[in-house]
C-alpha positions as semicolon CSV with decimal commas, in nm:
position;residue;x (nm);y (nm);z (nm)
1;M;0,000;0,000;0,000
2;P;0,264;0,259;0,073
3;I;0,436;0,165;-0,252
4;L;0,110;0,204;-0,444
5;A;0,039;0,537;-0,277
6;S;0,382;0,665;-0,368
7;H;0,333;0,544;-0,725
8;K;-0,001;0,729;-0,748
9;A;0,159;1,039;-0,605
10;S;0,436;1,026;-0,864
11;A;0,181;0,973;-1,140
12;L;0,001;1,295;-1,054
13;P;0,101;1,595;-1,271
14;A;0,323;1,859;-1,119
15;A;0,151;2,157;-0,964
16;P;0,145;2,461;-1,191
17;S;0,392;2,740;-1,112
18;E;0,169;3,032;-1,216
19;P;0,098;3,145;-0,860
20;R;0,472;3,171;-0,784
21;A;0,540;3,360;-1,107
22;S;0,249;3,590;-1,048
23;S;0,368;3,660;-0,696
24;G;0,716;3,744;-0,832
25;A;0,575;3,982;-1,092
26;E;0,356;4,142;-0,829
27;G;0,655;4,193;-0,601
28;F;0,856;4,351;-0,882
29;S;0,572;4,590;-0,964
30;R;0,547;4,687;-0,598
31;L;0,920;4,752;-0,592
32;K;0,891;4,982;-0,892
33;Q;0,602;5,166;-0,733
34;S;0,792;5,216;-0,410
35;M;1,097;5,344;-0,596
36;A;0,885;5,586;-0,796
37;T;0,715;5,705;-0,479
38;S;1,045;5,759;-0,299
39;M;1,188;5,950;-0,595
40;A;0,879;6,171;-0,604
41;V;0,911;6,239;-0,232
42;V;1,280;6,328;-0,270
43;Y;1,198;6,557;-0,563
44;L;0,927;6,738;-0,369
45;A;1,144;6,766;-0,060
46;T;1,442;6,912;-0,247
47;S;1,232;7,146;-0,459
48;L;1,009;7,278;-0,180
49;R;1,259;7,303;0,103
50;P;1,466;7,622;0,080
51;G;1,837;7,622;0,137
52;K;2,134;7,426;0,016
53;S;1,942;7,121;-0,105
54;T;1,742;7,334;-0,348
55;R;2,055;7,495;-0,487
56;V;2,228;7,160;-0,528
57;F;1,925;7,012;-0,701
58;Q;1,894;7,307;-0,938
59;R;2,265;7,294;-1,012
60;S;2,242;6,922;-1,090
61;Q;1,951;6,992;-1,323
62;R;2,154;7,254;-1,513
63;Q;2,500;7,100;-1,511
64;N;2,466;6,953;-1,858
65;F;2,358;7,280;-2,018
66;A;2,563;7,577;-2,133
67;S;2,545;7,912;-1,959
68;T;2,424;8,221;-2,137
69;P;2,684;8,477;-2,253
70;D;2,578;8,720;-1,979
71;E;2,618;8,449;-1,713
72;T;2,957;8,354;-1,857
73;Y;3,070;8,715;-1,844
74;E;2,966;8,741;-1,479
75;T;3,162;8,421;-1,412
76;F;3,472;8,585;-1,561
77;V;3,420;8,889;-1,338
78;E;3,404;8,663;-1,031
79;K;3,714;8,477;-1,150
80;A;3,901;8,807;-1,178
81;K;3,810;8,898;-0,821
82;H;3,918;8,552;-0,705
83;L;4,255;8,577;-0,881
84;V;4,359;8,899;-0,708
85;E;4,236;8,772;-0,370
86;M;4,454;8,459;-0,383
87;S;4,773;8,449;-0,180
88;R;5,105;8,491;-0,356
89;S;5,218;8,139;-0,276
90;H;4,896;7,994;-0,416
91;T;4,926;8,205;-0,732
92;L;5,289;8,105;-0,779
93;Y;5,208;7,736;-0,738
94;A;4,914;7,756;-0,981
95;S;5,126;7,937;-1,241
96;I;5,404;7,677;-1,215
97;L;5,142;7,405;-1,257
98;G;4,990;7,574;-1,562
99;S;5,320;7,615;-1,746
100;A;5,411;7,256;-1,656
101;F;5,093;7,143;-1,834
102;V;5,190;7,348;-2,141
103;S;5,545;7,213;-2,139
104;V;5,440;6,849;-2,103
105;A;5,185;6,889;-2,383
106;S;5,448;7,052;-2,605
107;A;5,699;6,777;-2,529
108;S;5,436;6,515;-2,612
109;A;5,364;6,689;-2,942
110;L;5,736;6,696;-3,025
111;S;5,772;6,326;-2,945
112;F;5,485;6,246;-3,182
113;S;5,620;6,479;-3,450
114;E;5,938;6,276;-3,497
115;T;5,735;6,005;-3,676
116;V;5,642;6,239;-3,963
117;G;5,992;6,368;-4,029
118;P;6,108;6,728;-4,070
119;N;5,793;6,839;-4,254
120;L;5,680;7,170;-4,110
121;M;5,314;7,137;-4,211
122;L;5,278;6,788;-4,068
123;D;5,463;6,896;-3,755
124;K;5,215;7,180;-3,709
125;L;4,924;6,940;-3,759
126;V;5,051;6,695;-3,497
127;F;5,130;6,983;-3,263
128;A;4,780;7,124;-3,307
129;V;4,617;6,790;-3,231
130;V;4,811;6,725;-2,908
131;L;4,860;7,076;-2,767
132;P;4,497;7,167;-2,668
133;V;4,505;6,928;-2,373
134;H;4,704;7,182;-2,172
135;L;4,425;7,441;-2,156
136;L;4,172;7,176;-2,054
137;L;4,402;7,062;-1,773
138;C;4,457;7,420;-1,660
139;Q;4,083;7,484;-1,644
140;L;3,999;7,160;-1,465
141;C;4,301;7,138;-1,233
142;G;4,349;7,503;-1,138
143;G;4,657;7,595;-1,341
144;Q;4,715;7,959;-1,434
145;L;4,868;8,094;-1,753
146;T;4,974;8,445;-1,843
147;T;4,745;8,457;-2,145
148;S;4,433;8,341;-1,962
149;N;4,492;8,565;-1,661
150;L;4,545;8,864;-1,889
151;S;4,200;8,820;-2,042
152;I;4,025;8,749;-1,712
153;L;4,182;9,043;-1,531
154;C;4,116;9,283;-1,819
155;I;3,747;9,198;-1,779
156;G;3,767;9,260;-1,406
157;V;3,943;9,595;-1,455
158;S;3,695;9,707;-1,721
159;Q;3,409;9,630;-1,482
160;G;3,570;9,819;-1,197
161;K;3,591;9,508;-0,976
162;V;3,971;9,479;-0,987
163;R;4,227;9,753;-0,940
164;F;4,484;9,795;-1,215
165;R;4,770;9,771;-0,966
166;D;4,646;9,435;-0,834
167;A;4,601;9,301;-1,187
168;L;4,953;9,407;-1,284
169;R;5,098;9,242;-0,974
170;N;4,914;8,916;-1,051
171;I;5,031;8,912;-1,415
172;A;5,394;8,968;-1,314
173;L;5,380;8,688;-1,057
174;V;5,209;8,447;-1,297
175;L;5,463;8,523;-1,571
176;F;5,744;8,452;-1,327
177;G;5,580;8,127;-1,218
178;N;5,525;8,019;-1,578
179;A;5,896;8,069;-1,646
180;I;5,985;7,854;-1,343
181;G;5,749;7,575;-1,453
182;V;5,893;7,574;-1,805
183;L;6,250;7,557;-1,672
184;L;6,161;7,266;-1,444
185;I;6,011;7,061;-1,728
186;L;6,304;7,149;-1,957
187;A;6,546;7,027;-1,690
188;A;6,346;6,704;-1,652
189;V;6,338;6,651;-2,030
190;R;6,712;6,703;-2,056
191;Y;6,789;6,478;-1,759
192;L;6,558;6,195;-1,865
193;Q;6,639;6,232;-2,238
194;V;6,278;6,170;-2,336
195;L;6,325;6,378;-2,654
196;D;6,577;6,239;-2,898
197;A;6,767;6,428;-3,167
198;E;6,483;6,401;-3,420
199;S;6,230;6,554;-3,181
200;L;6,466;6,838;-3,095
201;A;6,527;6,890;-3,467
202;V;6,152;6,940;-3,510
203;A;6,163;7,202;-3,233
204;A;6,455;7,369;-3,410
205;V;6,262;7,393;-3,738
206;M;5,962;7,545;-3,561
207;A;6,181;7,788;-3,365
208;K;6,356;7,910;-3,680
209;S;6,019;7,970;-3,838
210;K;5,896;8,165;-3,534
211;C;6,205;8,386;-3,519
212;G;6,200;8,456;-3,892
213;Y;5,922;8,715;-3,880
214;T;5,949;9,087;-3,829
215;F;5,860;9,253;-3,501
216;G;5,523;9,376;-3,627
217;Q;5,429;9,042;-3,781
218;T;5,503;8,863;-3,455
219;V;5,289;9,111;-3,261
220;V;4,994;9,056;-3,496
221;K;5,032;8,677;-3,478
222;A;5,038;8,693;-3,099
223;F;4,731;8,919;-3,100
224;I;4,530;8,668;-3,303
225;C;4,658;8,383;-3,088
226;N;4,538;8,527;-2,759
227;W;4,209;8,627;-2,917
228;V;4,150;8,262;-3,013
229;V;4,276;8,138;-2,675
230;F;4,031;8,368;-2,499
231;I;3,748;8,227;-2,712
232;A;3,860;7,876;-2,615
233;Y;3,860;7,968;-2,246
234;W;3,522;8,138;-2,288
235;L;3,371;7,824;-2,444
236;G;3,519;7,610;-2,168
237;V;3,368;7,825;-1,896
238;M;3,035;7,847;-2,078
239;S;2,996;7,469;-2,107
240;G;2,847;7,280;-1,815
241;D;3,000;6,936;-1,876
242;I;3,344;6,806;-1,959
243;R;3,248;6,697;-2,311
244;G;3,147;7,050;-2,401
245;K;3,465;7,189;-2,246
246;M;3,680;6,947;-2,446
247;T;3,502;7,030;-2,771
248;G;3,520;7,407;-2,729
249;I;3,879;7,420;-2,606
250;W;4,018;7,167;-2,852
251;T;3,858;7,331;-3,156
252;A;3,981;7,682;-3,078
253;V;4,334;7,587;-2,968
254;F;4,367;7,360;-3,271
255;M;4,312;7,661;-3,497
256;Y;4,587;7,879;-3,352
257;A;4,836;7,593;-3,322
258;A;4,777;7,468;-3,677
259;V;4,817;7,813;-3,832
260;G;5,124;7,888;-3,623
261;F;5,016;8,183;-3,411
262;E;5,231;8,286;-3,118
263;H;5,161;8,191;-2,755
264;I;5,399;8,328;-2,495
265;V;5,412;8,024;-2,264
266;T;5,439;7,771;-2,547
267;N;5,727;7,966;-2,701
268;M;5,897;7,981;-2,362
269;F;5,930;7,603;-2,392
270;L;5,992;7,563;-2,767
271;L;6,279;7,811;-2,804
272;P;6,499;7,662;-2,526
273;A;6,411;7,313;-2,652
274;A;6,538;7,417;-2,995
275;A;6,856;7,547;-2,832
276;M;6,898;7,207;-2,667
277;G;6,881;7,053;-3,013
278;G;7,176;7,253;-3,142
279;T;7,009;7,568;-3,272
280;H;7,226;7,863;-3,185
281;F;6,998;8,115;-3,016
282;T;7,121;8,363;-2,765
283;M;6,895;8,475;-2,485
284;L;6,878;8,825;-2,634
285;Q;6,767;8,686;-2,970
286;M;6,498;8,471;-2,809
287;V;6,360;8,764;-2,612
288;W;6,379;9,036;-2,877
289;K;6,288;8,833;-3,186
290;N;6,001;8,641;-3,032
291;L;5,915;8,653;-2,663
292;F;5,887;9,030;-2,619
293;P;5,669;9,098;-2,928
294;V;5,459;8,791;-2,845
295;L;5,395;8,925;-2,496
296;L;5,295;9,263;-2,641
297;G;5,052;9,100;-2,883
298;N;4,897;8,883;-2,613
299;V;4,849;9,185;-2,386
300;A;4,694;9,392;-2,667
301;A;4,447;9,113;-2,749
302;S;4,341;9,084;-2,386
303;I;4,282;9,459;-2,356
304;L;4,098;9,509;-2,684
305;V;3,907;9,180;-2,710
306;A;3,836;9,069;-2,353
307;G;3,823;9,406;-2,182
308;G;3,697;9,608;-2,478
309;S;3,472;9,423;-2,721
310;F;3,327;9,178;-2,468
311;G;3,283;9,462;-2,221
312;I;3,079;9,646;-2,484
313;A;2,877;9,334;-2,560
314;F;2,804;9,205;-2,209
315;G;2,955;9,432;-1,945
316;R;2,925;9,777;-1,798
317;L;3,004;9,946;-2,129
318;S;2,701;9,782;-2,289
319;R;2,473;9,915;-2,015
320;R;2,610;10,264;-2,068
321;L;2,543;10,242;-2,441
322;R;2,192;10,111;-2,388
323;T;2,099;10,391;-2,149
324;K;2,212;10,697;-2,340
325;P;2,084;11,025;-2,196
326;S;1,824;11,205;-2,402
327;R;1,940;11,505;-2,604
328;K;1,636;11,709;-2,500
329;P;1,710;11,906;-2,184
330;K;1,489;11,821;-1,895
331;V;1,284;12,107;-1,752
332;P;1,330;12,122;-1,375
333;V;1,008;12,091;-1,178
334;K;0,964;12,346;-0,904
335;F;0,766;12,257;-0,595
336;S;0,601;12,520;-0,382
337;N;0,564;12,496;-0,009
338;E;0,236;12,690;-0,018
339;P;-0,081;12,485;0,029
340;A;-0,285;12,427;-0,280
341;S;-0,584;12,656;-0,322
342;L;-0,930;12,504;-0,328
343;E;-1,077;12,784;-0,537
344;R;-1,169;12,708;-0,894
């Protein structure tokens, strides 16, 4: 009998599994509902409660969008105030870091250029592809460059938020720090021998080309360079995510590097690197034929483009132009202290 009962039990069909499946689906739907409810509660709590949570939520909602030009200009004004309020040691460290980024990017471009041979056009193309990474690193990691600080501080001075004396002191300190950073990377490159003779020969060809222009031509090339660099920095600040920053910065810096415009910090690395490769440049020739006119052109671009044209478009100068006083003289209104008469 027990054997027969077990045989009958085994002959019965297996119980259907629909109830278990339905219970699993029901549990999953409940989980989704609870998650949706909790997200709605968090949304309402962060949007209705004033304070830091609201600002963080709104910032997270806008972080993938670009700022308006007016908001970007105000950001530059705040950056200018922040630059002059920084301590000297912090400014010096940030300037050394910024020029180190430029020098490492330039050394990387030279190491890649040796594969294409001594062809100046191909060397410029490789240099233009690799070089833009330095400005992205400076913007994301806090490095300071003479060209960028010139543009930012010219905006601050034009808006009356930064004193000219403070801006001049910051530019001098940043230029000194950039020179220190370039010398440190040059010493490391020479000690480690990461650039062979072919790479240094590429630097020599580029340096001869840069020093072959007249004083006026070099000033104009430097003017256009810092104009384009300011546009690159503007696009990087305007963008809210890193992809937008990379696109804006890379496109603009690629243009000036491919054409061969003059950037003061980049040339501070290239000319000594060319001298390391056997090109006979004296310090006086480097300064007078290239570095000094390049600095003049970069300064002129910052004053006229950043402080001038952008100030007219978005800053205090634009508000003055929009609210011009009327040419018709206003008739002064005289008030009498006597009580008004009720007679008609």
